[in-house]
Kinemage of the C-alpha trace (Angstrom):
@kinemage 1
@onewidth
@group {chain A} dominant
@subgroup {mainchain}
@vectorlist {calphas} color= white
{ca met a 1} P 161.501 125.801 142.348
{ca ser a 2} L 162.297 123.676 138.792
{ca asn a 3} L 160.954 120.632 138.219
{ca thr a 4} L 164.808 119.406 138.262
{ca glu a 5} L 164.778 120.562 142.040
{ca asn a 6} L 161.605 119.083 143.124
{ca lys a 7} L 162.449 116.168 140.853
{ca ile a 8} L 159.129 115.746 138.942
{ca glu a 9} L 158.561 112.296 137.122
{ca ser a 10} L 155.448 112.153 134.788
{ca gln a 11} L 154.196 108.917 133.281
{ca pro a 12} L 151.035 107.843 131.262
{ca leu a 13} L 147.730 106.356 133.674
{ca gln a 14} L 147.235 103.098 133.436
{ca gly a 15} L 143.691 103.832 131.162
{ca ala a 16} L 144.391 107.408 130.353
{ca gly a 17} L 145.367 110.410 131.776
{ca glu a 18} L 148.932 111.322 133.483
{ca val a 19} L 150.490 110.288 136.707
{ca thr a 20} L 153.378 113.076 138.273
{ca ile a 21} L 155.426 111.675 140.831
{ca arg a 22} L 157.062 114.323 142.652
{ca glu a 23} L 158.660 115.622 145.974
{ca ala a 24} L 155.867 116.705 148.461
{ca ile a 25} L 155.391 120.345 149.310
{ca gln a 26} L 153.926 121.753 152.999
{ca ala a 27} L 150.624 122.997 150.717
{ca asp a 28} L 150.385 119.021 150.642
{ca cys a 29} L 149.771 118.433 153.766
{ca pro a 30} L 145.850 118.799 155.019
{ca arg a 31} L 145.919 116.393 151.534
{ca leu a 32} L 148.381 113.886 152.902
{ca met a 33} L 146.381 113.791 156.313
{ca glu a 34} L 143.510 112.737 154.682
{ca leu a 35} L 145.442 109.955 152.759
{ca val a 36} L 146.957 108.770 156.039
{ca his a 37} L 142.957 109.074 157.576
{ca glu a 38} L 142.134 107.145 154.902
{ca leu a 39} L 144.885 105.116 155.334
{ca ala a 40} L 143.769 104.558 158.959
{ca leu a 41} L 140.627 103.147 158.091
{ca tyr a 42} L 141.930 100.725 155.838
{ca glu a 43} L 144.280 99.181 158.764
{ca lys a 44} L 141.442 99.137 160.869
{ca ala a 45} L 142.341 101.867 163.096
{ca pro a 46} L 141.358 105.526 162.855
{ca glu a 47} L 141.503 106.221 166.822
{ca glu a 48} L 145.467 105.682 166.004
{ca val a 49} L 145.795 108.692 164.239
{ca thr a 50} L 146.596 111.121 167.014
{ca val a 51} L 149.309 113.978 165.070
{ca thr a 52} L 147.824 117.340 164.053
{ca leu a 53} L 147.735 118.987 160.651
{ca gln a 54} L 150.288 121.660 162.589
{ca his a 55} L 152.690 119.038 163.969
{ca phe a 56} L 152.701 116.240 160.369
{ca glu a 57} L 153.615 119.633 158.963
{ca glu a 58} L 156.340 121.180 161.570
{ca ala a 59} L 157.742 117.259 161.502
{ca gly a 60} L 158.029 117.623 157.165
{ca phe a 61} L 159.540 120.948 157.000
{ca gly a 62} L 159.717 123.028 160.071
{ca pro a 63} L 163.463 123.731 160.592
{ca asn a 64} L 164.484 120.101 161.639
{ca pro a 65} L 162.061 118.101 158.770
{ca val a 66} L 162.250 114.073 160.372
{ca trp a 67} L 160.111 112.784 157.132
{ca lys a 68} L 160.422 113.437 153.535
{ca ala a 69} L 157.654 112.257 150.910
{ca phe a 70} L 156.844 111.928 147.203
{ca val a 71} L 153.540 112.049 145.711
{ca ala a 72} L 151.297 110.863 143.270
{ca glu a 73} L 149.129 113.788 141.669
{ca val a 74} L 146.276 113.110 138.453
{ca asp a 75} L 144.833 115.898 136.915
{ca gly a 76} L 146.446 117.854 139.772
{ca ile a 77} L 144.945 116.177 142.879
{ca val a 78} L 147.005 114.014 145.219
{ca val a 79} L 145.653 110.036 145.252
{ca gly a 80} L 149.143 108.823 146.574
{ca phe a 81} L 151.795 109.592 148.530
{ca ala a 82} L 155.301 107.460 150.010
{ca val a 83} L 156.487 108.907 153.461
{ca tyr a 84} L 160.113 107.837 154.166
{ca tyr a 85} L 162.903 109.097 157.468
{ca val a 86} L 166.109 108.113 157.543
{ca arg a 87} L 166.581 105.203 160.469
{ca tyr a 88} L 169.928 104.327 161.602
{ca ser a 89} L 171.081 100.250 162.525
{ca thr a 90} L 174.026 99.578 164.458
{ca trp a 91} L 174.353 96.555 161.851
{ca lys a 92} L 173.662 97.870 158.464
{ca gly a 93} L 174.330 101.865 158.241
{ca ser a 94} L 171.711 104.775 157.330
{ca arg a 95} L 168.486 103.294 155.719
{ca met a 96} L 165.686 104.542 154.543
{ca tyr a 97} L 162.252 103.483 156.450
{ca leu a 98} L 159.318 103.581 154.945
{ca glu a 99} L 156.426 104.600 157.080
{ca asp a 100} L 153.626 104.650 154.762
{ca leu a 101} L 152.390 104.032 151.358
{ca ile a 102} L 148.969 104.334 150.004
{ca val a 103} L 147.186 104.716 147.062
{ca thr a 104} L 143.813 105.846 147.432
{ca glu a 105} L 141.215 102.787 146.819
{ca asp a 106} L 139.741 104.741 143.203
{ca met a 107} L 143.564 104.917 141.633
{ca arg a 108} L 144.601 101.367 142.811
{ca gly a 109} L 145.502 98.920 140.367
{ca lys a 110} L 147.175 101.887 138.085
{ca lys a 111} L 150.586 101.220 138.773
{ca ile a 112} L 150.666 104.323 140.653
{ca gly a 113} L 151.807 102.348 144.217
{ca lys a 114} L 154.948 100.947 141.693
{ca met a 115} L 155.878 104.597 141.029
{ca leu a 116} L 156.201 105.671 144.404
{ca phe a 117} L 157.886 102.268 145.183
{ca asp a 118} L 160.139 102.619 141.970
{ca arg a 119} L 160.923 106.246 143.099
{ca leu a 120} L 161.244 105.135 146.716
{ca ile a 121} L 164.635 102.800 145.604
{ca gln a 122} L 165.510 105.433 143.193
{ca glu a 123} L 165.719 107.901 146.241
{ca ala a 124} L 167.289 105.613 148.278
{ca lys a 125} L 169.748 104.507 145.599
{ca glu a 126} L 170.724 108.426 145.054
{ca arg a 127} L 171.149 109.193 148.873
{ca gly a 128} L 173.400 106.032 149.467
{ca phe a 129} L 171.492 104.262 151.803
{ca ser a 130} L 172.455 100.650 152.796
{ca gly a 131} L 169.032 99.827 152.420
{ca met a 132} L 164.780 99.943 152.961
{ca val a 133} L 162.682 98.872 155.116
{ca trp a 134} L 159.391 98.765 156.444
{ca gln a 135} L 156.496 97.169 158.255
{ca val a 136} L 153.168 95.626 156.692
{ca leu a 137} L 150.736 94.345 158.427
{ca asp a 138} L 150.349 90.460 158.308
{ca trp a 139} L 146.690 90.211 156.868
{ca asn a 140} L 147.025 92.661 154.391
{ca glu a 141} L 147.630 90.502 151.093
{ca pro a 142} L 147.212 92.797 148.723
{ca ala a 143} L 150.471 94.606 149.739
{ca ile a 144} L 152.246 91.493 150.989
{ca asn a 145} L 151.902 90.335 147.162
{ca phe a 146} L 153.106 93.629 146.106
{ca tyr a 147} L 156.088 93.519 148.033
{ca asn a 148} L 156.814 89.996 146.852
{ca lys a 149} L 157.030 91.273 143.286
{ca tyr a 150} L 160.278 92.868 144.415
{ca gly a 151} L 161.579 90.319 145.868
{ca ala a 152} L 161.005 91.575 149.229
{ca asn a 153} L 162.347 90.188 152.400
{ca ile a 154} L 159.302 89.501 154.862
{ca glu a 155} L 160.533 88.522 158.148
{ca ala a 156} L 158.798 86.457 160.441
{ca gly a 157} L 160.106 86.447 163.997
{ca trp a 158} L 160.275 90.014 165.381
{ca leu a 159} L 157.057 91.465 167.454
{ca asn a 160} L 156.948 95.447 167.087
{ca ala a 161} L 157.131 97.475 170.876
{ca ser a 162} L 156.496 100.966 171.355
{ca leu a 163} L 155.699 103.301 174.267
{ca ser a 164} L 152.881 105.844 174.265
{ca lys a 165} L 153.077 109.438 174.702
{ca glu a 166} L 150.981 109.101 177.771
{ca gln a 167} L 153.151 106.153 179.042
{ca leu a 168} L 156.317 108.148 178.441
{ca leu a 169} L 154.781 111.025 180.379
{ca asn a 170} L 153.704 108.525 183.090
{ca tyr a 171} L 157.331 107.063 183.553
């Protein structure tokens, strides 16, 4: 696959080196799962990660992929990623839903999160989405401050609701 097909972009890293932003490939999945676990620890919910690597890979690279991701690499090591999928709103149409954006703790503050977020915005524009939506925990001030730099609307008044797999099976 050529660089243009995989949309590889490189930028100098704040300090030294270079950050490469590219589309995720299946071989990235083990590392992405490591970062998912790091994010779950940060969000104080490590026990909530129940997806297996096999399911994660199938969901992203199987016959009916439901997610896409961009990764940030430094010296050949994935140090961050942003995973999204298409969400349909009956009010707004097709929108990008940002599921997770994470940069490893040791690489934060080097503009890598900004590079990933900017790439998501570019993708949303290229795909003609009517907008981009995501959630942020109310106590995660660094993330809230990051999104505020973009002028994001952070809404109050909406409560998250869900049913677990067990609840679905027991109904």
